C-alpha positions in Angstrom: 12.1 -18.5 -36.3 8.3 -18.8 -36.2 5.9 -16.8 -34.2 5.1 -17.9 -30.7 1.7 -19.4 -30.3 -0.9 -17.1 -28.8 -2.4 -18.3 -25.6 -6.1 -19.2 -25.9 -8.1 -18.5 -22.7 -11.7 -19.7 -22.5 -12.2 -19.3 -18.7 -11.7 -16.2 -16.5 -10.1 -18.4 -13.9 -7.3 -19.1 -16.4 -6.4 -15.4 -16.7 -3.7 -14.2 -14.3 -5.0 -10.6 -14.4 -8.5 -11.8 -13.4 -7.1 -13.8 -10.4 -4.9 -10.9 -9.3 -7.9 -8.6 -9.4 -10.1 -11.1 -7.4 -7.4 -11.5 -4.8 -6.9 -7.7 -4.6 -10.6 -7.1 -4.1 -10.8 -9.7 -1.3 -7.7 -8.3 0.4 -8.9 -4.8 0.1 -12.3 -5.6 1.7 -10.5 -7.4 4.6 -8.0 -4.5 5.0 -10.8 -1.9 4.9 -12.6 -3.8 7.7 -9.4 -4.0 9.8 -8.4 -0.3 9.5 -11.9 1.0 10.0 -12.0 -0.8 13.4 -9.0 1.4 14.2 -10.9 4.5 12.9 -8.6 4.8 9.8 -9.0 4.4 6.1 -6.6 2.5 3.9 -4.8 5.6 2.7 -4.3 6.7 6.3 -2.9 3.3 7.3 -0.6 3.3 4.2 0.7 6.8 5.1 1.5 5.7 8.7 3.4 2.7 7.5 5.3 4.6 4.8 6.3 7.4 7.2 7.4 4.8 9.7 9.7 3.4 7.0 10.8 6.7 5.5 10.0 9.8 7.6 9.7 13.0 5.6 8.5 11.5 2.3 7.3 14.2 0.0 3.5 14.5 -0.5 3.7 13.5 -4.2 5.5 10.3 -3.3 3.2 9.5 -0.5 0.2 10.0 -2.9 1.8 7.7 -5.5 2.5 4.9 -3.0 -0.9 5.2 -1.4 -2.7 5.2 -4.7 -4.4 8.6 -4.2 -4.1 11.9 -5.9 -1.9 14.6 -4.4 -5.0 16.6 -3.4 -6.4 13.6 -1.6 -3.1 13.0 0.1 -3.1 16.5 1.4 -6.5 15.8 3.0 -5.3 12.5 4.4 -2.3 14.3 6.0 -4.4 17.1 7.4 -6.7 14.5 9.0 -3.7 12.6 10.5 -2.2 15.8 11.7 -5.5 16.9 13.3 -5.7 13.6 15.1 -2.2 14.0 16.4 -0.7 11.0 14.5 1.4 13.0 12.1 3.3 16.3 12.3 4.5 18.3 9.4 7.6 20.6 9.4 8.9 22.9 6.7 11.7 21.2 4.6 15.2 22.5 5.2 15.7 22.9 1.4 12.4 24.5 0.6 10.2 26.1 3.3 7.0 25.7 1.1 7.4 21.9 1.3 6.1 20.3 4.5 7.7 17.0 5.4 5.5 14.7 7.5 6.6 12.5 10.3 4.9 10.1 12.7 4.2 11.3 16.2 4.4 8.9 19.2 0.6 8.7 18.9 0.9 7.8 15.2 3.5 5.1 16.0 1.3 3.7 18.7 -1.7 3.6 16.3 0.4 1.9 13.7 1.6 -0.8 16.1 -2.0 -1.5 17.0 -3.3 -1.7 13.4 -0.3 -3.7 12.3 -1.0 -6.6 14.7 -4.4 -7.1 12.9 -2.9 -6.5 9.4 -0.2 -9.2 10.1 -3.0 -11.6 11.0 -4.5 -10.9 7.6 -1.1 -11.4 5.9 -0.8 -14.8 7.6 -4.2 -15.8 6.5 -3.4 -14.6 3.0 -0.3 -16.7 2.8 -1.6 -19.8 4.6 -0.5 -23.0 2.9 2.4 -21.3 1.1 6.0 -22.2 2.0 8.6 -19.5 2.5 10.0 -20.2 -1.0 6.6 -20.0 -2.5 6.0 -16.6 -0.8 9.3 -15.3 -2.2 8.4 -16.6 -5.6 5.0 -15.0 -5.4 6.5 -11.7 -4.4 9.1 -11.8 -7.2 6.3 -12.6 -9.7 4.2 -9.7 -8.5 7.2 -7.4 -8.6 7.8 -8.5 -12.2 4.1 -7.8 -13.1 4.3 -4.4 -11.5 7.5 -3.6 -13.5 5.9 -4.9 -16.7 2.8 -2.7 -16.1 4.5 0.5 -14.9 4.7 3.0 -17.7 8.2 4.2 -18.6 8.7 7.9 -18.9 
């Protein structure tokens, strides 16, 4: 069997990584604009949505999923706690670990922000069929798996 031909790319627009980065930058700008209208940052919004999905996620996992360091996550959680959107209780298994949960205030804020974020999501996917959206998501998940370091 012969070697597979190497792909020759002469334009940035022909590189998938470049297009993903361009899309990510545009989405990030729009998302930052939306969450800042609600007096949040992107990590704050991500924490609210993650805690709505899975109350009590450990800080390290919240940090990983929100793309911040554990130290930054602690600051985000302190800010959310001070604003009454999150409360932290000692873990049943280890009293030194504080598990975070949304408060009713946090859930209300999340609902408010989500209505604007869903408008962004609709704009993002405008012109794509349901099948195309599913294929896009599967492709992005494959890229994420391919780029995630194995331990």
